[in-house]
Each structure stands twice: as structure tokens, then as C-alpha cells.
N, C-alpha and C positions, 0 to 999 in steps of 0.2 A: 589512408583512412578505409575503415571498412563500415558496412553498414549491414544489419540483419532485418531484412523485411517482415514485416507482420501481415496479417491477414487483414484487408481492408473491410470496414463494416458493411455489411450487406443488409438484404431484406431480413428483419429479427424476427418479428412477431408472426406466428403461423396460427390464425384464428380456426377454431373447431378441428384442429389436427386429429387430437385423439378422439373425437367423438367420431371422425370420418374414419379412421383407420383402426379402431377397436371395436369388438362386440359390445354387447351390454353384458356379457357373461364376464369378459375380460376385465371391463371397469369395474363391475362387482367384486371382481377379485382383488383388485388394485386397492379399491376402497376397504375392503376386509384387511389386508395386508396393512394398509397404513394406520388403521385403527388398532392392530394388534402389534406394532412395532417391527413388522417383519419386511417392509419396505422404505427405504430412506429416499430423500429427496435432496436435490433435483434427479431425475432420473433420466441418464443420458441416453441418446439412441443414434446410430450411425445414420449417415446419408449417403447419397449416391456419389458425394463430393467427399473424398477423405479429409480434406481440410475441414469440412463443416460436420457440425453435429447439431441434434436436436436436442435441448434441453427442457424438460417438462417439470414444471414447479407445481405441486398439487397440494390441495386442501381438502380433507375430509371433515365434513361437517355435521355434528351429532345434534345441532338444533339448541344447543345450550349456551348460554342461558336464553337465548331466542335466536329465531334462524338468522344464517348468515344471509346477509343481502347485497354485500359488495366487498370486495379485498381488493388491494394493490400489492403489486411486486414493487418493492423499492431497491431495485437493482442499481449499483452504482454507474451513474453516467447514463441510464436507460430512461429514465423518469423524464417525459416530455411534456411540459407544461400545457402545450398545446394540442397534445393528441394523449390522453390519459387512456383512452381506451386500449391503448398498445400496451399498458402496463397492468391492466385490471383483470382480474381472475374472471373466466367464464364458467357457469355451470354446465358440465358436460354430462352428469347423471344425477339422480337424486342423491343429495349428500356428497357430492363430488366435483370440485371446482379445478381449474386449470389454467397455466399460462405456458405457451408451448413458444420458445425462442429458438431460431438457428443463428448458431454463434460458431467461432472459431474452434476447432478442437481443442486448441491450447488456451482457451479462455479462462481467465481467472476474475472473480467477482466477489466483492463483499454485498450482501444483501438483507433486507428486513422486510416484514410482511406485516400489512397494516389492515385489519378487518373492520367492518360495521355490520352490525345486527339490528334489526328492527326497521321503523320507518324512517322517512327523512333522507337527505342526501349525506353522504360521507363527507368527513371534514376536508378532505384533498378535493371533492368538488365545490366545497361551499366558497373556499379560498379563491382570490382572484388574479394573484400576482405569483411570479415564478417561485422566489424564495419561500413565501408562505405555504404554497402547494407542494413544494418538495417536502417541506418540512412535516407537513399533515401526513405525507404518504410515507414518510420514515418513521411515523410515531408509534407505532405498533411495538414491534420486537422480533427476535429471532425465530428462525423456523423451526419448530418444536419436532419436525420429522428428519430435521438435518444433524448429524452428530459431530459436523465441522464448525467451530465457533471461534470467531476471531476478536478481535477489538478495534474500535475506532481511534482517532488521535486524543479523545477526551475520555478513553475507556468503555464507552458503551457498547455493550456487547453486539455483535453482528453474526450473520451466518457466511460460510464460505462456501461459494461454487467453484470446483476445480474440475475443469473438462477434463476427458480421459489424456489429452496429449500435454496437460500443465505440466511445466517444471517445477518439482515441489522437492526441496532438498530433505533427505533422509533424517539429517540432523536438526530440522526445523522444530523447536518446541511448541508445544501447546497453547495457545494465549491465555492470560489471566484477566479477563476483563472485570470491570469493576460491575458486579452485579447490581448493585444499589442506584447505579446511574442507568435508567432504561432508556434514556435517549431523548429526542432524536440523535442519530450517529453523523448525519449528513451536515458537513463543514463544521464539526464539532471540534475544537482545538482544548487543549491542556489548560488548567486554571491552577490557581494557588491551592495548596492543601496537600496532605501527606498520601492521602488515597489509602489504597491497599499495602500493608506493610511489605516491603523487600526484604526477603530473607535468602541471601546468598553468600556462601564466604569470600567469592571474588570478586564481587559487585560492591566496592567502597563509595559510598555517598559522602559528599562534600558540600558545605554551603559556604561559598565565597561571595565576597563585596566585590561586584563587578565595577572596577575603578572607572570606565570607559562610559557605561551606561547608567552609572550611578543607582545601582540597586543590587540587592541580594540576588545571588543566582545558584539553583542546584545543579552539581555535576555528578555523573557518577561515573567511576572508573573500573572497568573490566580488567582485571589481572590474570594473566594464565599462568598455569601451573608448570607446564612443561619447556618454560623458556630457559636456554643455557646461557643467554646472555642478553643484551639488550635487544628489544624487539620493536618491529614496526608499530606504528601507533594510526588508529583510524579515528577521525572524530566525526561524531554524527549529530547533526541537528535534531530537534525534537526530540532529544534523548530520553526526556520523561516517559514518552511512551512507549520506547523500547524497553526501558528499565521496569515500569509499573506494571504494564498491560501484554507487552509480548513476549516476556519471557527470554529475552536477548542472552543474558548470562548462559542458560542453560543450552541455547543454540550454539552458542560459540563454544562451550565445554564440549559439545558433542561434535562438532566440526573439526575442532583441534583434536580430539581423541581418535578420531577416525583417521585422521592424516591427510585430510582435504584442505585443512586450512593451517597455515603455520601459526605458531603460538605469537599473540600479538596484543597490545594493550589497545583497548577500545574506549575513548571519552565520549561519554554521553551528555549532551549539554539541553539543558530544558529551555524551551521557547515560551511557556506560560501561556498567556491568554491571547486571544485574537487580535486585541489593540497592540498589546507589546511586540507580538510576534508580526504584525504587519509593520511595525516602526523599526524595529531591530534588523530581521533578516535581510530584507531586498537593499540595502544601502551599506555602503562601504564602511561609514562611520559607526555602525551599529554592532552587532555579534562579531563580524568579521575583525574588525579592530581589537576587540576584546579577546578573540583568540589569538591574536598575532603578539599583542603587546602585553598580555596577561596569561591567559590558560595555557598556550602551549609551554612558554618557559616554566609555568607553576609546574606542569605535569613533567616536565623533563628533571626539574629538581627534585622531586619526589618520588618518581618510578623510573625503572631502568629501560628508557626508550631510546631508541638509534638517534644519532645526531644527525644523520643523513636526511636530506629533502626529499629524496625518492622514496623514504621508508615513510613518509606522512601522507597519509589519504583523508580527503575531505568529503563527506557525504550528506545527503539532504534530499528532501522531497518537497515539491511545490516551490515556497518562496525559500525553502531551505534547498532546494536543488540550485537555484539561482544564486544564493549564498555560497554554495560550494563553489560553484564557478567564478564568482567574485573574488573567493579568498585564493583561488588558483591563479587568477590574473592578477591581482594585486601583489600578492606575498608568494612569487613562484621561487624564492630562494629559501622559502619556509616550509612549502607543500609541494609535492610533485605530482600527486595523483587527485584526481577527481570522480568521484561516482554522483552525477546529478540526474535525479529522477524526476521525472515531470517538471522540469525546471521552468519558472513562471518569466520568459523571455519576454513576454508580451509588456512586463513592467520595465525592465531595462534592457536596452540594445547592447549586446555584448559581443557584437559581430566582429568590430576592429580589435578589441582586447584579445579575443581567441584567436584571431590571425596571427595575431603577434606573440604568442606564446613562445617560450624559449624551447631549446632542445630537451629531450629527456623529460619533457611534461606528457601526461598521459592523461587522457579524458573518456571516460565512457559515460554519454548522453543516452538516457532511457524515456521513452513516452508511451503512453497507450492510444491506442487506435481510436478509441472513444472518446478520448479528452481533445475535442476536436481543434481548438484554439492553440493548446499548448503543442500538440503534435504538429499542427502545420507549422508553428512557430520553429519548432525544432527542425523540420524538414526546411525551411529557407535558410536557415543557419547551415546547414550540410551542404545546401546547393552552393552558398556562397563560398565555403571551404574547399569546395571541388575546384573552383575558379581561383582562389587563393588560398593553397595548402598552408597551414602552419607549419613551423619547425617542429612542435610538439606533435603526438599523436592523438587524435579524435576520432572516437567510433560512434556509432548511432545504432541502437535497437528499438525498432518499433516491436511492441509487445500488445498481446491482445487482451486488453482491458481499459479500465477507467482511470480516474484519478482516486487512487485506491490502495490502500495499506494492504490489501490481499495479494498484491504483486511486489509492492515496495518492500515488505518485510522478507519474504524468500529471496527477491533479488539483491537486498543487500547481503545476504550471506554467500550468494554467487559471487557478486561483485568482490567481496573480500578474498574469496579464494581464487578468482582471476587475477587479481594485483599481489596477493601473498600466498601464492599455492603451498600446501603441504606436501610430505612425500608421497602421498597416496594421490594426488591430484591428477586426473587423467583428462583435462580439456571440459571442464564444467560440469562432470557428473558428481552428483554428492548424495 
């Protein structure tokens, strides 16, 4: 068993940092550059510790249609309803506002910015409970000064903050968010409806009747072009997000063409609404049974997929990460590998099941250091496995991020290349 340590969260907010370390002339130049599109945010700055950087989020206010009176940075996992000051912008010069965070040098986060103009309290200050506060803080939109845009689970656009040491695959395609769905993005899951059209020659859409869950189910199968014979298969939960909003087919094309990833089929399975997702993903009798009894046999009957269980990987994040572990533990004769991202181990204790994994099972569990409960649950599991090691291989990576598609998306590509490397794979660089 191997673990990859992550940088533990430290003191994040640095109040007045730019006002204290930059002259009025420098701040004026920054404001001018922001307004003219010559400077993009966030601006990263080195610290005395090479493992940490300062991330400066900036707003240049022109006073239209009314003067800016408040703004908040809704960065994934960092808005604390008990300490909103820590995420609110501060005015550091006339027409210039900033939030400075100290973060790990490999930090990855999705974020949005919500502003308030004119008199009165902003909506996030008027709310009194955690979820309404977070939704109000996230209701604004992307950072117009940041060129990196991603998508949440429900397709709402969000900005991406990638610190200088972040690992981002060169093959990762630009997201295709639903620009008609402004947000909030926090906690948003998919919902019925076609959304943006998906046009890709190797991404085949199917609608099957899920005999186990007793409802229609959308599936997308990615079919590689360079396969000489039956290929491995990856099964991905919350597949509509990847198919509709994260340009997964384009990313797979690039990774396979570069030789970093072996040709493989990828089955993306839709999890639809919050309610359905919560009912079907974290239990054995839901989507897991549907995959084992219907979707995997269907895929093999229709596509050129390997019959070896070692060539089948199951992936998911959050409840999907838990579902990936459930699948491997319950059906080890069908699935040999699992990439479980931010698994919701608080919901179901899988300690004994993972301890009992058979030989030739391979698991990679990942969690973000800012998703406190999930991260701690994963650490407890790993500590148990050190005392009672399973027959299979279980690895853990602690990553610098939150409960966030900003790292789930690129790490899926890295994970696929780790399990099914192509001829040019060099140990994780893509």
C-alpha cells in the first residue's frame, strides 16, 4: 500500500497583504492592466515556503451600474458560513478589490465570484443557515478576468484556479459548460433534459431501460479508433457531466493519440437528479446492481471489450466514489480496478469489505485535503488497512483541493493512464 501525502490546509486568508506590500503606483498599474485585459486572475506569488503560494483574486470596479459595496469569493470548500470575512473581498485601492489566500503550490479549485452593489447587506449576509449562505455566495458567476473555465456537475460554468505546481494533463480538453444555466454551482447535480448537443463521432448515446432501478437511463460509450482488438473498459459514474459538459471524448482522443493512454472504451452512466443519485449510488441494490446485471453484459455484447476482469475499471466521485468501491467489493469477479475519488465513506462503512478484497484487485482512493470529513474518513480507512492489509493493492492520494470537479476531471485522465498506460506513458506525466 502506498500513500501520496498532500499539503495540509494552513492559514489561508491574508488580510491587507497587497495593500501592505505594494505601492499605490503598483496597485494602480494592476487596476489598469485588469481593465485592459492585460492581467488575468488569480495572480500567484511565491512565498518563503516552496510548498505554498499566495493566490491573489482581484476585482477592478468601474462603479457601474452602481459602486461595488461587497463581493465574495466562492472557492470550493473555503466559504465558511461562520466566518464570511475570510472569503469577502477587501478594498485595497480606489476601484480595486482583492482576496489573498495562502494555498498549496499544487492547489486546484473551482470558484465563482458574487458581487453586491448599492445599499443594504448582500444576500449572503442576509441568510442565516449554512446552505442558503453558500448558495447566495455562489450565485454570481465566473471570474471575467480568468480565462480558465470549467463546469460543475449540473453544467453551470465556474472559473478554475490552478496554482503553479498543479498537475494538469496536456490532453485535458476545455470544458463546455451550459452558459444558459448561470448557477449556483455549489452542490448542483445533473437533471433530466438533453442540455447542450453532444457532437462527437466516437461518443455513442444510448437510452436503455434500467430493469433494476425501473426507469430509463442515459448511457454514453466512448469508442477508441486505434484499437487492434478488444480493449479495457472504464465505467464512469455521473457520466452525463463528463459527456455533456467536460468534453471527455476530446480528452480521451488526445490522451490516446499522444500514447499516454491505451485505447479503451469508456462507459459514462448518467446519475440524473439529486434525489435519484442519493437513492441509487450509495447502495448495492441501485446502480451497482444495474451495472453488474445489465449494463456490463450489454456493453460486451455490443462493443469490442475485453472479457478479463482486470481490464475493467470503475470510477466515481463523492457518492460515485463510494459506488465504485461498492462495485469492486461486491463484484470482484467482474471488476478488477477502482478509482474512487472523494468517496462518501461516512455513508457506508466499507472497512471490512476492502480488507477482504481478493488478489489482483487494485484500488486508488483520492481525497482533497479541504474536504475535511471525507479526507478524514479515507485516512481512517488507510490506517486500518495498514494493520490489516488486504490481498489486493490499495493506494491513497491526498490532493490539494476540495470536493471539486477541478481535480476530479484531470485526475480521471491520470488515473486511467495509471491503470491502462499507453506506449508513451512515463509514470504519470501527460
